[in-house]
PDB file as gemmi writes it, atoms N, CA and C in Angstrom:
CRYST1    1.000    1.000    1.000  90.00  90.00  90.00 P 1                      
ATOM      1  N   MET A   1      78.537 132.198 119.405  1.00  0.00           N  
ATOM      2  CA  MET A   1      79.238 132.398 118.144  1.00  0.00           C  
ATOM      3  C   MET A   1      80.679 131.919 118.253  1.00  0.00           C  
ATOM      4  N   SER A   2      81.290 132.107 119.399  1.00  0.00           N  
ATOM      5  CA  SER A   2      82.668 131.663 119.581  1.00  0.00           C  
ATOM      6  C   SER A   2      82.764 130.139 119.502  1.00  0.00           C  
ATOM      7  N   PHE A   3      81.724 129.459 119.982  1.00  0.00           N  
ATOM      8  CA  PHE A   3      81.719 128.001 119.932  1.00  0.00           C  
ATOM      9  C   PHE A   3      81.741 127.507 118.485  1.00  0.00           C  
ATOM     10  N   LEU A   4      80.941 128.112 117.624  1.00  0.00           N  
ATOM     11  CA  LEU A   4      80.933 127.729 116.208  1.00  0.00           C  
ATOM     12  C   LEU A   4      82.271 128.029 115.546  1.00  0.00           C  
ATOM     13  N   GLY A   5      82.877 129.131 115.903  1.00  0.00           N  
ATOM     14  CA  GLY A   5      84.190 129.467 115.360  1.00  0.00           C  
ATOM     15  C   GLY A   5      85.233 128.440 115.734  1.00  0.00           C  
ATOM     16  N   ASN A   6      85.180 127.968 116.985  1.00  0.00           N  
ATOM     17  CA  ASN A   6      86.120 126.937 117.430  1.00  0.00           C  
ATOM     18  C   ASN A   6      85.901 125.628 116.674  1.00  0.00           C  
ATOM     19  N   ILE A   7      84.637 125.288 116.451  1.00  0.00           N  
ATOM     20  CA  ILE A   7      84.331 124.038 115.729  1.00  0.00           C  
ATOM     21  C   ILE A   7      84.853 124.124 114.298  1.00  0.00           C  
ATOM     22  N   PHE A   8      84.604 125.246 113.628  1.00  0.00           N  
ATOM     23  CA  PHE A   8      85.065 125.381 112.243  1.00  0.00           C  
ATOM     24  C   PHE A   8      86.589 125.393 112.164  1.00  0.00           C  
ATOM     25  N   SER A   9      87.243 125.987 113.119  1.00  0.00           N  
ATOM     26  CA  SER A   9      88.711 125.979 113.138  1.00  0.00           C  
ATOM     27  C   SER A   9      89.236 124.560 113.309  1.00  0.00           C  
ATOM     28  N   GLY A  10      88.629 123.808 114.185  1.00  0.00           N  
ATOM     29  CA  GLY A  10      89.042 122.423 114.393  1.00  0.00           C  
ATOM     30  C   GLY A  10      88.839 121.570 113.155  1.00  0.00           C  
ATOM     31  N   VAL A  11      87.710 121.753 112.483  1.00  0.00           N  
ATOM     32  CA  VAL A  11      87.429 120.995 111.266  1.00  0.00           C  
ATOM     33  C   VAL A  11      88.428 121.363 110.178  1.00  0.00           C  
ATOM     34  N   ARG A  12      88.756 122.637 110.078  1.00  0.00           N  
ATOM     35  CA  ARG A  12      89.712 123.084 109.061  1.00  0.00           C  
ATOM     36  C   ARG A  12      91.090 122.475 109.315  1.00  0.00           C  
ATOM     37  N   ILE A  13      91.530 122.452 110.557  1.00  0.00           N  
ATOM     38  CA  ILE A  13      92.832 121.854 110.893  1.00  0.00           C  
ATOM     39  C   ILE A  13      92.804 120.352 110.627  1.00  0.00           C  
ATOM     40  N   PHE A  14      91.691 119.697 110.937  1.00  0.00           N  
ATOM     41  CA  PHE A  14      91.555 118.265 110.690  1.00  0.00           C  
ATOM     42  C   PHE A  14      91.712 117.952 109.202  1.00  0.00           C  
ATOM     43  N   PHE A  15      91.011 118.691 108.346  1.00  0.00           N  
ATOM     44  CA  PHE A  15      91.094 118.434 106.912  1.00  0.00           C  
ATOM     45  C   PHE A  15      92.459 118.823 106.345  1.00  0.00           C  
ATOM     46  N   ALA A  16      93.114 119.814 106.927  1.00  0.00           N  
ATOM     47  CA  ALA A  16      94.476 120.147 106.494  1.00  0.00           C  
ATOM     48  C   ALA A  16      95.417 118.983 106.801  1.00  0.00           C  
ATOM     49  N   GLY A  17      95.252 118.351 107.936  1.00  0.00           N  
ATOM     50  CA  GLY A  17      96.072 117.184 108.274  1.00  0.00           C  
ATOM     51  C   GLY A  17      95.804 116.013 107.347  1.00  0.00           C  
ATOM     52  N   ILE A  18      94.540 115.773 107.031  1.00  0.00           N  
ATOM     53  CA  ILE A  18      94.184 114.695 106.099  1.00  0.00           C  
ATOM     54  C   ILE A  18      94.800 114.966 104.731  1.00  0.00           C  
ATOM     55  N   TRP A  19      94.726 116.220 104.265  1.00  0.00           N  
ATOM     56  CA  TRP A  19      95.291 116.581 102.968  1.00  0.00           C  
ATOM     57  C   TRP A  19      96.805 116.370 102.971  1.00  0.00           C  
ATOM     58  N   LEU A  20      97.475 116.688 104.064  1.00  0.00           N  
ATOM     59  CA  LEU A  20      98.923 116.482 104.143  1.00  0.00           C  
ATOM     60  C   LEU A  20      99.270 115.001 104.009  1.00  0.00           C  
ATOM     61  N   VAL A  21      98.529 114.148 104.691  1.00  0.00           N  
ATOM     62  CA  VAL A  21      98.777 112.710 104.601  1.00  0.00           C  
ATOM     63  C   VAL A  21      98.538 112.214 103.177  1.00  0.00           C  
ATOM     64  N   ILE A  22      97.467 112.670 102.540  1.00  0.00           N  
ATOM     65  CA  ILE A  22      97.166 112.250 101.167  1.00  0.00           C  
ATOM     66  C   ILE A  22      98.280 112.682 100.228  1.00  0.00           C  
ATOM     67  N   ARG A  23      98.765 113.911 100.392  1.00  0.00           N  
ATOM     68  CA  ARG A  23      99.855 114.394  99.525  1.00  0.00           C  
ATOM     69  C   ARG A  23     101.123 113.591  99.706  1.00  0.00           C  
ATOM     70  N   ILE A  24     101.460 113.245 100.943  1.00  0.00           N  
ATOM     71  CA  ILE A  24     102.667 112.454 101.183  1.00  0.00           C  
ATOM     72  C   ILE A  24     102.552 111.088 100.520  1.00  0.00           C  
ATOM     73  N   VAL A  25     101.388 110.474 100.615  1.00  0.00           N  
ATOM     74  CA  VAL A  25     101.185 109.166  99.977  1.00  0.00           C  
ATOM     75  C   VAL A  25     101.287 109.298  98.459  1.00  0.00           C  
ATOM     76  N   LEU A  26     100.659 110.311  97.875  1.00  0.00           N  
ATOM     77  CA  LEU A  26     100.713 110.492  96.428  1.00  0.00           C  
ATOM     78  C   LEU A  26     102.125 110.803  95.954  1.00  0.00           C  
ATOM     79  N   GLU A  27     102.882 111.574  96.729  1.00  0.00           N  
ATOM     80  CA  GLU A  27     104.274 111.850  96.368  1.00  0.00           C  
ATOM     81  C   GLU A  27     105.116 110.593  96.462  1.00  0.00           C  
ATOM     82  N   TYR A  28     104.843 109.760  97.439  1.00  0.00           N  
ATOM     83  CA  TYR A  28     105.621 108.535  97.609  1.00  0.00           C  
ATOM     84  C   TYR A  28     105.494 107.630  96.387  1.00  0.00           C  
ATOM     85  N   PHE A  29     104.280 107.512  95.870  1.00  0.00           N  
ATOM     86  CA  PHE A  29     104.065 106.660  94.711  1.00  0.00           C  
ATOM     87  C   PHE A  29     104.350 107.372  93.394  1.00  0.00           C  
ATOM     88  N   GLY A  30     104.802 108.614  93.461  1.00  0.00           N  
ATOM     89  CA  GLY A  30     105.198 109.335  92.257  1.00  0.00           C  
ATOM     90  C   GLY A  30     104.055 109.860  91.429  1.00  0.00           C  
ATOM     91  N   ILE A  31     102.860 109.889  91.989  1.00  0.00           N  
ATOM     92  CA  ILE A  31     101.705 110.369  91.230  1.00  0.00           C  
ATOM     93  C   ILE A  31     101.753 111.883  91.086  1.00  0.00           C  
ATOM     94  N   ILE A  32     102.166 112.572  92.141  1.00  0.00           N  
ATOM     95  CA  ILE A  32     102.304 114.025  92.079  1.00  0.00           C  
ATOM     96  C   ILE A  32     103.680 114.422  92.583  1.00  0.00           C  
ATOM     97  N   THR A  33     104.102 115.597  92.220  1.00  0.00           N  
ATOM     98  CA  THR A  33     105.339 116.155  92.756  1.00  0.00           C  
ATOM     99  C   THR A  33     105.205 117.671  92.737  1.00  0.00           C  
ATOM    100  N   ASP A  34     105.805 118.311  93.717  1.00  0.00           N  
ATOM    101  CA  ASP A  34     105.776 119.771  93.745  1.00  0.00           C  
ATOM    102  C   ASP A  34     107.146 120.336  93.392  1.00  0.00           C  
ATOM    103  N   GLY A  35     108.070 119.467  92.995  1.00  0.00           N  
ATOM    104  CA  GLY A  35     109.395 119.927  92.608  1.00  0.00           C  
ATOM    105  C   GLY A  35     110.308 120.177  93.791  1.00  0.00           C  
ATOM    106  N   ASN A  36     109.798 120.034  94.995  1.00  0.00           N  
ATOM    107  CA  ASN A  36     110.603 120.268  96.187  1.00  0.00           C  
ATOM    108  C   ASN A  36     110.419 119.073  97.114  1.00  0.00           C  
ATOM    109  N   ASP A  37     111.030 117.960  96.756  1.00  0.00           N  
ATOM    110  CA  ASP A  37     110.830 116.728  97.510  1.00  0.00           C  
ATOM    111  C   ASP A  37     111.594 116.717  98.829  1.00  0.00           C  
ATOM    112  N   ARG A  38     112.456 117.706  99.046  1.00  0.00           N  
ATOM    113  CA  ARG A  38     113.214 117.719 100.298  1.00  0.00           C  
ATOM    114  C   ARG A  38     112.322 117.970 101.504  1.00  0.00           C  
ATOM    115  N   THR A  39     111.159 118.544 101.299  1.00  0.00           N  
ATOM    116  CA  THR A  39     110.278 118.826 102.433  1.00  0.00           C  
ATOM    117  C   THR A  39     109.772 117.535 103.061  1.00  0.00           C  
ATOM    118  N   THR A  40     109.526 116.505 102.244  1.00  0.00           N  
ATOM    119  CA  THR A  40     109.031 115.248 102.786  1.00  0.00           C  
ATOM    120  C   THR A  40     110.094 114.161 102.771  1.00  0.00           C  
ATOM    121  N   GLY A  41     111.146 114.338 101.974  1.00  0.00           N  
ATOM    122  CA  GLY A  41     112.190 113.329 101.880  1.00  0.00           C  
ATOM    123  C   GLY A  41     111.788 112.116 101.072  1.00  0.00           C  
ATOM    124  N   ILE A  42     110.681 112.204 100.356  1.00  0.00           N  
ATOM    125  CA  ILE A  42     110.163 111.053  99.632  1.00  0.00           C  
ATOM    126  C   ILE A  42     111.120 110.633  98.514  1.00  0.00           C  
ATOM    127  N   LYS A  43     111.646 111.588  97.793  1.00  0.00           N  
ATOM    128  CA  LYS A  43     112.521 111.250  96.666  1.00  0.00           C  
ATOM    129  C   LYS A  43     113.771 110.522  97.167  1.00  0.00           C  
ATOM    130  N   ASP A  44     114.335 110.986  98.266  1.00  0.00           N  
ATOM    131  CA  ASP A  44     115.518 110.335  98.826  1.00  0.00           C  
ATOM    132  C   ASP A  44     115.204 108.902  99.265  1.00  0.00           C  
ATOM    133  N   LEU A  45     114.040 108.696  99.857  1.00  0.00           N  
ATOM    134  CA  LEU A  45     113.665 107.351 100.279  1.00  0.00           C  
ATOM    135  C   LEU A  45     113.535 106.421  99.081  1.00  0.00           C  
ATOM    136  N   ARG A  46     112.950 106.914  98.008  1.00  0.00           N  
ATOM    137  CA  ARG A  46     112.789 106.080  96.814  1.00  0.00           C  
ATOM    138  C   ARG A  46     114.139 105.752  96.201  1.00  0.00           C  
ATOM    139  N   GLU A  47     115.052 106.701  96.177  1.00  0.00           N  
ATOM    140  CA  GLU A  47     116.382 106.458  95.614  1.00  0.00           C  
ATOM    141  C   GLU A  47     117.159 105.453  96.461  1.00  0.00           C  
ATOM    142  N   GLU A  48     117.069 105.566  97.773  1.00  0.00           N  
ATOM    143  CA  GLU A  48     117.747 104.618  98.648  1.00  0.00           C  
ATOM    144  C   GLU A  48     117.194 103.206  98.453  1.00  0.00           C  
ATOM    145  N   TYR A  49     115.903 103.110  98.267  1.00  0.00           N  
ATOM    146  CA  TYR A  49     115.285 101.809  98.042  1.00  0.00           C  
ATOM    147  C   TYR A  49     115.797 101.192  96.736  1.00  0.00           C  
ATOM    148  N   LYS A  50     115.930 102.010  95.690  1.00  0.00           N  
ATOM    149  CA  LYS A  50     116.433 101.506  94.418  1.00  0.00           C  
ATOM    150  C   LYS A  50     117.896 101.080  94.533  1.00  0.00           C  
ATOM    151  N   LYS A  51     118.702 101.843  95.282  1.00  0.00           N  
ATOM    152  CA  LYS A  51     120.104 101.494  95.438  1.00  0.00           C  
ATOM    153  C   LYS A  51     120.302 100.192  96.204  1.00  0.00           C  
ATOM    154  N   ALA A  52     119.423  99.933  97.169  1.00  0.00           N  
ATOM    155  CA  ALA A  52     119.536  98.719  97.965  1.00  0.00           C  
ATOM    156  C   ALA A  52     119.196  97.475  97.146  1.00  0.00           C  
ATOM    157  N   ASN A  53     118.466  97.656  96.046  1.00  0.00           N  
ATOM    158  CA  ASN A  53     118.135  96.579  95.110  1.00  0.00           C  
ATOM    159  C   ASN A  53     117.405  95.424  95.795  1.00  0.00           C  
ATOM    160  N   TYR A  54     116.386  95.767  96.559  1.00  0.00           N  
ATOM    161  CA  TYR A  54     115.585  94.738  97.218  1.00  0.00           C  
ATOM    162  C   TYR A  54     114.770  93.988  96.172  1.00  0.00           C  
ATOM    163  N   ARG A  55     114.577  92.699  96.428  1.00  0.00           N  
ATOM    164  CA  ARG A  55     113.768  91.888  95.491  1.00  0.00           C  
ATOM    165  C   ARG A  55     112.656  91.193  96.237  1.00  0.00           C  
TER     166      ARG A  55                                                      
END                                                                             
């Protein structure tokens, strides 16, 4: 039983990591926002990119 518990814990952590990556990508492209962009720094990166005026 402990072996199954370890497997399920590992799978849960794996999917939590995948979800974190998906959220960061969606926040980067502005599709979603949680109102607290300081946790990922995505908003600051986008603003710096706009200020640099890359073409």
